[in-house]
N, C-alpha and C positions, 0 to 999 in steps of 0.2 A: 822680114828675114827670109832666107830661102829655105826650101823644105826639108826637113830632120834639124833644122837649126835652134829649135827650142818652142816653136811654136807662137800663137801671137801673145803679144804683150811682153816678149824680151829682148826686142830689140829697143835702140836709143828712140827716145821721143823728142819730137821738136814741136814748138807751139808759137805762132805768131806773139808777138810783145803783147798783145791786149789779153790774151789769156795768161800771162806768166803769173797772175796772182793768184791764180785757180790750181796751181801746181803743186804738190805736196812740199812740205817743208822738213829737212832735216839737221837736229840741232845736234852737232858732235859734241858739244861741250856739256850736256847733260842728259843723264838718261831718265830723268824725271820730267822731262820737256813736254808742252803739250801741244808740240807740234807732229806732226804725223811722221811715222816712218812705215814705208811699204816696202823695203826690202830688207834681206838680212844685213846687207853692206850698203854703204852709203852711196856708191856711185856704180852699183851694178856690177856686171860682169863685162869688163873690155874686150875679152873674147868675142864676144856678139858683134862687136863692131869689125872685127877681124876678120871672122866667118863670112860675113856680109859682102865686106869687100873684095875676098879672095874670090867669092861665088861669083859676083858680078864682073872681076878683070879674067876670071877664068872662061866664063860664058861669053862674054861680050855681048852687044846688040842683038846679034843674030842669034846666039845660043840661048838668051834669055829668052827672045821673041819665040823660039821653036818649043824650048820647055814650056812655055805657056800653054802653046797651040796641043802638045801633048797630052799636059795634063787636063786640058777642056774635053780633047777627044776621049781619054781614059775614063773620065768622069760621064761622060754621055753614054759610052758604050755600056758601063756598069748600069748606069740609070734604065737604059733601054732593056738590057737583058733582066733586069730585077723588076721593073715592072708591072709584069703579070705576077708577082708573087707579093710586091710590096705597094705600097702608096708612096710615090715619089712626089716630094712637096716643093713647092717654089720652081715651077718650070716656066717656061715662056710660052708663048702662043704655040711655038712649035715643038713644045714637050722637051725642050731643051735646058740645060743645066750649064753653071759656069765651071769653074775648076775642082767642084765639089757638089755632091747631093746630099739630100736629106730624106732619110725614109721615116715615115709615121709607124710607130710600133705601139700606138695607143690602142689600135683593136686588138692586140694581142693580150693586152691586160684588161681589158673589158671583157673580152668572149672567153679566154682560155686561164686567165691569172698567171701569165707570164709576162715579164717586164723587160724593159729594155737592158736592165742589168743580166737577165738570165739570157737574153741572146748574146750578149757582149761575152758572158762567160762560155757559152756554148760556142762561138768563133773561136776562143782560146784553146777549145778542145782541138779544133782543126788545125792549129797551128798559128792562128791570126793573132797580132795585138788587134785588140777592141779598138773599135773608130770610136770618137768622141760621143760620148752619152749626152742627151738632153741639155744640148748647146747647140743653138741657140734656143731650140724650142724643147719643153719637156717631152719627155718620152720617145724621144728619135734619135738616131743613130746619124751621124754627118760621117758621111765617107768620102774621105780625100785621096784619091789613087797616087796624085802627083806625076811626074814625067818619068819617074824612076822604075815605074814596073812595067814588065813586058808582059805581053798578051798571055802567057801560060798561067801567069801569077794571077792576073786579074780573072780568068776564067777559073781558076781553081777558088779564087775567093768568090765568085759569084755561084759557082756550084755549091761552096758551105752555106752560102745564104740561102740558097733555095731549097736545101737539104734541111736545113733548120726550120723552114717555113713548114716542110712537109712534115717533118717531125713535130711540129707543134699540132697541126691538125691530126696527124694519126694517132697520138699519145694525149690527146685532149683530156680525155676521160681519166686517165691514168698518172696526169702528174701533180705531183705535190711538191712545190718549191718552198714552201714555208718551214 
């Protein structure tokens, strides 16, 4: 699914024939069925298919490649800028990340009693939608800047994260999040 299209798990799912027995079943004839229902509608959202198709057609192969390159560049820019302040997980030998980065917030919980949720809420105060919290790793923020963010907005985000880190250290003895 394209960025901004709903995130993982909302697009169409395709499997090879040998895995079809493991797909969830929906029995439309019985509300008391023992079959599993994993969606509030039997067939999901048809608009997801249209959004993906339109995105691919509008971008074309060159546009999709360029969008991926910019998303990777943006994530690495953020990782480099935040690495003096936050531990960036899952980098390669060159300290590079893919299109997203994961920062470890466990030390703040241990050392200052500041949780990943506290950091995410503080980001909202700076005008940012909080990144994905505690997925795929507990007590982390997964930051996925996408290809649509310009350098000014990325710098504003990084400055907010740096400011939050400084606030945690400065006010560590006076913070009471309970």
